[in-house]
TIRO-2110 file (N, C-alpha, C; in Angstrom, 1 decimal):
// TIRO-2110
69.0, 214.5, 112.6, N, 1, A
68.5, 215.7, 112.0, CA, 1, A
68.4, 215.6, 110.4, C, 1, A
69.4, 215.0, 109.8, N, 2, A
69.4, 214.8, 108.4, CA, 2, A
68.4, 213.8, 108.0, C, 2, A
68.1, 212.8, 108.8, N, 3, A
67.0, 211.9, 108.5, CA, 3, A
65.7, 212.5, 108.4, C, 3, A
65.4, 213.5, 109.3, N, 4, A
64.2, 214.2, 109.3, CA, 4, A
64.0, 215.0, 108.1, C, 4, A
65.1, 215.7, 107.7, N, 5, A
65.1, 216.5, 106.5, CA, 5, A
64.9, 215.7, 105.3, C, 5, A
65.5, 214.5, 105.2, N, 6, A
65.4, 213.6, 104.1, CA, 6, A
64.0, 213.1, 104.0, C, 6, A
63.4, 212.7, 105.1, N, 7, A
62.1, 212.1, 105.1, CA, 7, A
61.1, 213.2, 104.7, C, 7, A
61.2, 214.4, 105.2, N, 8, A
60.4, 215.5, 104.8, CA, 8, A
60.4, 215.8, 103.4, C, 8, A
61.6, 215.8, 102.8, N, 9, A
61.8, 216.1, 101.4, CA, 9, A
61.1, 215.0, 100.6, C, 9, A
61.2, 213.7, 101.0, N, 10, A
60.6, 212.7, 100.3, CA, 10, A
59.0, 212.8, 100.3, C, 10, A
58.5, 213.2, 101.5, N, 11, A
57.0, 213.4, 101.6, CA, 11, A
56.6, 214.5, 100.7, C, 11, A
57.3, 215.6, 100.7, N, 12, A
57.0, 216.8, 99.9, CA, 12, A
57.0, 216.5, 98.4, C, 12, A
58.0, 215.7, 98.0, N, 13, A
58.2, 215.3, 96.6, CA, 13, A
57.0, 214.4, 96.2, C, 13, A
56.6, 213.5, 97.1, N, 14, A
55.5, 212.6, 96.8, CA, 14, A
54.2, 213.5, 96.7, C, 14, A
54.0, 214.5, 97.5, N, 15, A
52.9, 215.4, 97.4, CA, 15, A
52.9, 216.1, 96.1, C, 15, A
54.0, 216.6, 95.7, N, 16, A
54.1, 217.3, 94.4, CA, 16, A
53.8, 216.4, 93.2, C, 16, A
54.2, 215.2, 93.3, N, 17, A
53.9, 214.2, 92.2, CA, 17, A
52.4, 213.9, 92.2, C, 17, A
51.8, 213.7, 93.3, N, 18, A
50.4, 213.5, 93.4, CA, 18, A
49.6, 214.6, 92.8, C, 18, A
50.0, 215.8, 93.2, N, 19, A
49.3, 217.0, 92.7, CA, 19, A
49.4, 217.2, 91.2, C, 19, A
50.6, 216.9, 90.7, N, 20, A
50.8, 216.9, 89.2, CA, 20, A
50.0, 215.9, 88.5, C, 20, A
49.9, 214.7, 89.1, N, 21, A
49.1, 213.6, 88.5, CA, 21, A
47.6, 214.0, 88.5, C, 21, A
47.2, 214.7, 89.6, N, 22, A
45.8, 215.1, 89.7, CA, 22, A
45.5, 216.1, 88.6, C, 22, A
46.4, 217.1, 88.4, N, 23, A
46.2, 218.1, 87.3, CA, 23, A
46.1, 217.4, 85.9, C, 23, A
47.0, 216.4, 85.7, N, 24, A
47.0, 215.7, 84.5, CA, 24, A
45.7, 214.9, 84.3, C, 24, A
45.2, 214.3, 85.3, N, 25, A
44.0, 213.6, 85.2, CA, 25, A
42.8, 214.5, 84.9, C, 25, A
42.8, 215.7, 85.5, N, 26, A
41.8, 216.7, 85.2, CA, 26, A
41.9, 217.1, 83.7, C, 26, A
43.1, 217.3, 83.2, N, 27, A
43.3, 217.7, 81.8, CA, 27, A
42.8, 216.6, 80.9, C, 27, A
43.1, 215.4, 81.2, N, 28, A
42.6, 214.2, 80.4, CA, 28, A
41.1, 214.1, 80.4, C, 28, A
40.5, 214.4, 81.6, N, 29, A
39.1, 214.4, 81.7, CA, 29, A
38.5, 215.4, 80.8, C, 29, A
39.1, 216.6, 80.8, N, 30, A
38.6, 217.7, 79.9, CA, 30, A
38.8, 217.3, 78.4, C, 30, A
39.9, 216.7, 78.1, N, 31, A
40.1, 216.3, 76.7, CA, 31, A
39.1, 215.3, 76.3, C, 31, A
38.7, 214.3, 77.1, N, 32, A
37.8, 213.3, 76.8, CA, 32, A
36.4, 213.8, 76.8, C, 32, A
36.0, 214.5, 77.8, N, 33, A
34.6, 214.9, 77.9, CA, 33, A
34.2, 216.3, 77.3, C, 33, A
35.3, 217.1, 77.1, N, 34, A
35.0, 218.4, 76.6, CA, 34, A
34.2, 219.3, 77.5, C, 34, A
33.2, 220.0, 77.0, N, 35, A
32.5, 221.0, 77.7, CA, 35, A
31.6, 220.3, 78.8, C, 35, A
31.3, 219.0, 78.6, N, 36, A
30.5, 218.3, 79.5, CA, 36, A
31.2, 217.8, 80.8, C, 36, A
32.5, 218.2, 80.9, N, 37, A
33.3, 217.7, 82.0, CA, 37, A
32.9, 218.2, 83.4, C, 37, A
32.3, 219.4, 83.4, N, 38, A
31.8, 220.0, 84.7, CA, 38, A
32.5, 221.3, 84.9, C, 38, A
32.0, 222.0, 85.9, N, 39, A
32.5, 223.3, 86.2, CA, 39, A
33.9, 223.3, 86.8, C, 39, A
34.2, 222.4, 87.7, N, 40, A
35.5, 222.3, 88.4, CA, 40, A
36.6, 222.1, 87.4, C, 40, A
36.3, 221.1, 86.5, N, 41, A
37.3, 220.7, 85.5, CA, 41, A
37.6, 221.9, 84.6, C, 41, A
36.5, 222.6, 84.2, N, 42, A
36.6, 223.7, 83.3, CA, 42, A
37.4, 224.9, 84.0, C, 42, A
37.2, 225.1, 85.3, N, 43, A
37.9, 226.2, 86.0, CA, 43, A
39.4, 225.8, 86.1, C, 43, A
39.7, 224.6, 86.3, N, 44, A
41.1, 224.2, 86.4, CA, 44, A
41.8, 224.4, 85.0, C, 44, A
41.1, 224.0, 83.9, N, 45, A
41.7, 224.2, 82.6, CA, 45, A
41.8, 225.6, 82.3, C, 45, A
40.8, 226.4, 82.6, N, 46, A
40.9, 227.9, 82.4, CA, 46, A
42.1, 228.5, 83.1, C, 46, A
42.3, 228.1, 84.4, N, 47, A
43.4, 228.6, 85.1, CA, 47, A
44.8, 228.2, 84.5, C, 47, A
44.9, 227.0, 84.0, N, 48, A
46.1, 226.5, 83.4, CA, 48, A
46.3, 227.3, 82.1, C, 48, A
45.3, 227.5, 81.3, N, 49, A
45.4, 228.3, 80.1, CA, 49, A
45.9, 229.7, 80.3, C, 49, A
45.3, 230.3, 81.4, N, 50, A
45.7, 231.7, 81.7, CA, 50, A
47.2, 231.7, 82.2, C, 50, A
47.6, 230.7, 83.0, N, 51, A
48.9, 230.6, 83.5, CA, 51, A
49.9, 230.5, 82.3, C, 51, A
49.6, 229.6, 81.4, N, 52, A
50.5, 229.4, 80.3, CA, 52, A
50.6, 230.6, 79.3, C, 52, A
49.4, 231.3, 79.2, N, 53, A
49.4, 232.5, 78.3, CA, 53, A
50.2, 233.6, 78.9, C, 53, A
50.4, 233.6, 80.3, N, 54, A
51.1, 234.7, 80.9, CA, 54, A
52.6, 234.5, 80.9, C, 54, A
53.1, 233.3, 80.5, N, 55, A
54.5, 233.0, 80.5, CA, 55, A
55.0, 233.3, 79.1, C, 55, A
56.0, 234.1, 79.0, N, 56, A
56.6, 234.5, 77.7, CA, 56, A
57.3, 233.2, 77.1, C, 56, A
57.3, 233.2, 75.7, N, 57, A
57.8, 232.0, 75.0, CA, 57, A
59.3, 231.8, 75.3, C, 57, A
60.1, 232.9, 75.5, N, 58, A
61.5, 232.8, 75.8, CA, 58, A
61.7, 232.1, 77.1, C, 58, A
60.8, 232.4, 78.1, N, 59, A
61.0, 231.7, 79.4, CA, 59, A
60.7, 230.2, 79.2, C, 59, A
59.8, 229.8, 78.5, N, 60, A
59.5, 228.4, 78.3, CA, 60, A
60.7, 227.7, 77.6, C, 60, A
61.2, 228.4, 76.6, N, 61, A
62.4, 227.8, 75.9, CA, 61, A
63.6, 227.7, 76.9, C, 61, A
63.8, 228.7, 77.7, N, 62, A
64.9, 228.7, 78.7, CA, 62, A
64.7, 227.5, 79.7, C, 62, A
63.5, 227.4, 80.2, N, 63, A
63.2, 226.3, 81.1, CA, 63, A
63.4, 224.9, 80.4, C, 63, A
63.0, 224.8, 79.2, N, 64, A
63.2, 223.5, 78.5, CA, 64, A
64.7, 223.2, 78.3, C, 64, A
65.5, 224.2, 78.0, N, 65, A
67.0, 224.1, 77.9, CA, 65, A
67.6, 223.7, 79.2, C, 65, A
67.2, 224.4, 80.3, N, 66, A
67.8, 224.0, 81.6, CA, 66, A
67.4, 222.6, 82.0, C, 66, A
66.1, 222.2, 81.7, N, 67, A
65.7, 220.9, 82.0, CA, 67, A
66.5, 219.8, 81.3, C, 67, A
66.7, 220.1, 80.0, N, 68, A
67.5, 219.2, 79.2, CA, 68, A
68.9, 219.1, 79.7, C, 68, A
69.5, 220.2, 80.1, N, 69, A
70.9, 220.2, 80.6, CA, 69, A
70.9, 219.4, 81.9, C, 69, A
70.0, 219.5, 82.8, N, 70, A
69.9, 218.8, 84.0, CA, 70, A
69.8, 217.3, 83.7, C, 70, A
69.0, 216.9, 82.7, N, 71, A
68.8, 215.5, 82.4, CA, 71, A
70.1, 214.9, 81.8, C, 71, A
70.8, 215.7, 81.0, N, 72, A
72.0, 215.2, 80.4, CA, 72, A
73.1, 215.0, 81.5, C, 72, A
73.2, 216.0, 82.4, N, 73, A
74.2, 215.9, 83.4, CA, 73, A
73.9, 214.7, 84.4, C, 73, A
72.6, 214.5, 84.7, N, 74, A
72.2, 213.4, 85.6, CA, 74, A
72.5, 212.1, 84.9, C, 74, A
72.3, 212.0, 83.6, N, 75, A
72.7, 210.7, 82.9, CA, 75, A
74.1, 210.4, 82.9, C, 75, A
74.9, 211.5, 82.8, N, 76, A
76.4, 211.3, 82.7, CA, 76, A
76.9, 211.0, 84.1, C, 76, A
76.3, 211.5, 85.2, N, 77, A
76.8, 211.2, 86.5, CA, 77, A
76.6, 209.7, 86.9, C, 77, A
75.5, 209.1, 86.4, N, 78, A
75.2, 207.7, 86.7, CA, 78, A
76.3, 206.9, 86.1, C, 78, A
END
């Protein structure tokens, strides 16, 4: 049973990484081509801008601090 859970977790994490890379590729395409990138690229960028505008600055700072703490603890555990 634990093997199935571990395998599922690895597949889901791989999917998340691929989705993140796809969004980064779309952002890079928008940065390179600008307004000529196309409607889909522009809609993804607009959605990302709306999402980041809706997040308060304090939340972003808090997430950065928590991420840094997780990174430091993970390095010390190794």
